[in-house]
N, C-alpha and C positions, 0 to 999 in steps of 0.2 A: 458414509451413511449406512452401507450394507454390512457393517461389521457384525451386526446382530445375528446374521446368518451363520457366523462362525463362532458363536458364543461357546459352544462345547461340542465335543465329538459325539457321534451317534453311539448309543449304548451297545456294548459288546455282549455277546451271549456267552455265558459261562458253560462251556461244553462239558467240563468235568462235573459240574453240578447237575447238568441234565442227565448224564450217564449214571451218576450216583442215584438220582431219583428213579431212573429206569431199573437199576439193579434191585431196588427195594420193592419193586412191583414185579413179582415172579411171572404172572401171566403175560405182562408186557415184555418181559425179558425173553420169554419163549417165543413170543410173536416177533421180536426183533431178530432172534436167531433164524426163524423161518424166512423172514424177508431178506436177511443177509444172504442166506443160501440161495434164495430165489434170484436175487440180483446177480450173484456170482455165476449161477448157472446160466442166466440169460446172456451175460457178457461173454462167457467162455463156452457157449453151447457147442460149437464144433469140436472143442477139445474134450468136453466132458461126456457128451452123448455117446453111448456105446455103438450106435448104428446111425446111418443116414436115415433121417425121418421119412424119406420118400422111398427107401429101398424096400422092394416087395419080395416075398418068398411064400408062395402058396403052400409049400410043404409044411410051413409052421403057422398056418392061418388059425386064428382063434385059440392059440395056446393060452391057458390060464396063468395067473400069477404064480410065483414060485412056491407059495405056501399051500396051494391047492393041488389035488391029485392031477398028475399030468403036467404040472409046471416044471420049469427048469431055471437054473441061474443064468442061462444064456439070455433069457428075457424075463427080468425080475417082475415086471408088472404085466407080463403077457404080451400078446400080439393082437392085431385087429383082423378084420375079415380078408385083408390082402397080405397078411403076414408081416406087417410093419410093426416095429417095436414101439410099444405104448410109452415107455419111459423116455425114449429118444424124442418122440413127438411132443411130450409134455415139456421137456426141457427147451426144445426149439419154439414151442408155442408160447412159452414165457417171454421170449425175446420179442415176438410180434405184439403181444398184449401190452408189455411195458413200454415199448417204443411208441406205439400209437397213443397210449395214455399220456406219456410225458410230452409228446409233440402237441397234442390237443390242449393239455393244461397250459403249456407255454404260450401257444398262439392265442387261445381264447383269453387267457389271463392278461397278456400284454395289451391286446386290443380293448378288452373290456375295461381294464383299469384306466387306460388312456381316455376312453369315452366317458367314464365315470368322473374322472378328474375335471374334464372340460365341463360336463354338465353341472357338477357340484360347485365349482369355483366361479364359472362364468354366470350361471343362473339365467333367469329370464328366458329369452327366446332360445338360446342354445340348450338350456336345460329342458325346456318343453319339447323341442324338436327331437333331441336324442331320446328322451323318455318315451315319446310317442312311437319311435321306431322299436324301442325295447318292448313296449306293450303289444305292438302289432306282431312282433316275432314270437312273443310268449303265447299268443293265441293259437299258434300252430303246434301240434304234438311233435316233439323232437324226433321220435322214431319214425313216424309217418313221413315227415319231411326228409329224413335221411334215406328212407327206402325209395321215395319218389325220385330224388336227385340221382341216387345210385343206379336206379333202373334206367334213367335217361342217359347218364354219362358213362355207366359201366363201373363195376367194382374194381378198384385199385387202391393200394395203400395210401397214396397221396390224396385221392378223392375222399377216402374215408376220413383222413385227418382233417381235411378242409371242411367237410360238411359237419363233422362233430364239433369243430371249433366254432363254426358259424352258429350252430345251435346252442353253444355253451357260453358265449361271451356275455350274454345278457345278465346272468347272475352276478358276474364280476362288476359290471357297470352299475347295477342297482345298489349293490353293497357299497361300492366306492363312492357313488354319488351321495348316499345318505351320510356316510362318515365325513366326507369333505364338507358338506353343508353344515354339519354340526361343528366341525373343527374350525371353520372360518370365524366363529364367534368367540374362540378362546383368546385369552389375554396375550399369549405369546405371539399369536398371529397379528393381533392389533398392534403390538409393539413393533413387529417387523414392518407393518404398513406405515406406521408413524415414522419409522427410520428411513423410509423411502426405498425399501427393497422391491425389486421387480416381482411381478406375479409368478414368473417361472421359478425364481429362487425361493419364494415363499412356499410354492407347491412342493418342490423337491426337498428343501431343507426342513420345513416345519410341518407340512401336512402329510407328505408321503410316508415318513417314518411311522406315523400313527396307524397306517393301514397294514403294516407288516403282519401283526398277529392275526387280525381277522381274515386277511387275504390268504395267509398260509393255512388257516383252518378251513377256509372255503376250498382252497386248492386240494387239500387232502380229501375232502368230501367229493369234489369233482373228479379227482383221479380215480376213485373207486367207481363212480358213476360211469365214467368213460370206459373203464375196463369191462363193466357189465354191458354197456351199449355195444362195444366192439364184439364181445362174445355173442350178443343177441343177433347182430347183423351177420356175423359169420355163420351162426346156426341157421339163419334164414337164407343163406346162400348169397348174400349181398355184401359180405365182408371179405376177409382174406380168402384167396382162391388157391386151389391146388395148382402146382405141387407144394406151395408153401403151406404152413400149418399154423393153426391157432387153437386155443382151447375150445372156443365155440364151434369151430369147424370139426374138431374131433368128436364133440358130442353129436353133431349133426350126422356124421358118417357112422356113428355107433348106435344111433337110436333104433335102427331096425334089428339090432341084435341084443337089445337091452335085457331080455329074459334069459337068453342062452349065454351071453357074454357080458355080464353086468359091468365088468371092469372097463369096458370101452367108454362108458359115460360117467362112471363113478369117479375115476381118478381126475379127468379133466374138470369135472364139476366141483370136486373138492378143491382143486387148485384155484378155480375162480372164486369160490366162496371164502376160502381162507385168505386169499390176497385182498379181496375187497373188504373183508371184515378186519383183518389185523393191521392193514396199512394205516388206518386212521388211529388205532390204539397206540401204535408205536410212535408215529411222527408227532402226534399231539404231545407225547411225553418228551420227545427229543428236541422238538423245534418250537411248536406253537406256544406251549405253556411257558418255557423259559424266556422266549422273546416277549411274551405278553407281560411277564413279571418285570422284565427290564424296562420296557416302555412305560409301565405304570409308575415305576419309581422315577423315571425321567419326567413324566408328566407332573408328578407331585412336586418335584424340584422346580420345574418351570412355573407352576401355578403359584408357588410361594414368592417368586421373584418378579413375575411379569408385571404386576401392578406397580412395583417400585420402579421398574424400568420405564414404564409409560409415564408415571408422574415425574420422574427425573428428566426425561426428554422434554416434556412440556415445560417444566420449570426452567430448563436451560435455554429453551427457545424464547422464553419471556423474561428471563432474568437479566439484570445488567451485569452480573458477575458470574459467568459460567464456571469459572474455576472453583468458586466456593461450593456451588452445587455439585460439581464433579467430586470434590473431596468428600462431601456428605454421601454421595453414592458409593464411593469406594469403602466408606466406613461400614455400610450395611450389606454390601454384596460379598458373598464368599469368594475365595480365590478362584475357584473353577468357573466363575461367571464373569471373568474379566473382559470377555468379549462384549457383554452388555455395557460394562463400564467404559470400554474404549469407544463404543458407539456414542455414549453420552458425551465423551470428550470431543469426538469428531463433530458432533452436532453443534 
């Protein structure tokens, strides 16, 4: 009876088509190059950075970038008030910002999608209970909640990830709940219900794939938001703590020298702005849009055949000659939908 769940494989994303689309968009291509360099630098920071980001040398304090008078190639982007190399701190700061953003996006996304699936599919009391918790949490400002908890528990990378994930799961839950509630009414879900598929299989096989494109788009937006939130917390002294470094912390330590040594805040600020802005532009071209197109084609195929599957299953259950109806079903269904036909035969 559950053969309908195996009717056809999940749509594959054409990676070559996505990259071809990206190469036609020159600004997006430049953004992709920047992000590729950023990720490479974050992964191999100890090998790429010319100096230890915490190494101090008061002899070279507040040296300007290489293109200004008094600058040198020894410190391409200059040094801070303790003689630490700005370029090395930016490279190592990328690792902290990206790791926090990825961890928060994964934890918040996993928990939020799970809660949204439960609320949207179960409905009634479960839906009302979960959504009330979401509404209550959304009534608190995220940054104020993070500052309060970090003040009590202390600033640590693990605590930052947890509190940002707690403040971010609600948007995933609300989006997932809305899509699931609408998808439950689609014909292919009704066909699976008639076939006797279990709720877990229906959710994983038929409903969850429809969430891929919108959730990836949301994750892209949330990644940029978390990067900005981590920078804000570090700037306020409640994020990454010395001797570690992050872009927000570099801005905080350089704000007292902004008029005499502008490079201390300009370069970390540019890194934050470019990463938050370009991340969405690139990944929407590489991931979200191609997957959305594939899933749209898949939905159109299912929509043209789901009513036939439902009618055939009902006819077979009521007919005195299931074999005859099964032959009619095979005559109408395309070859790649033999899973539905096998379902009809099994019924």
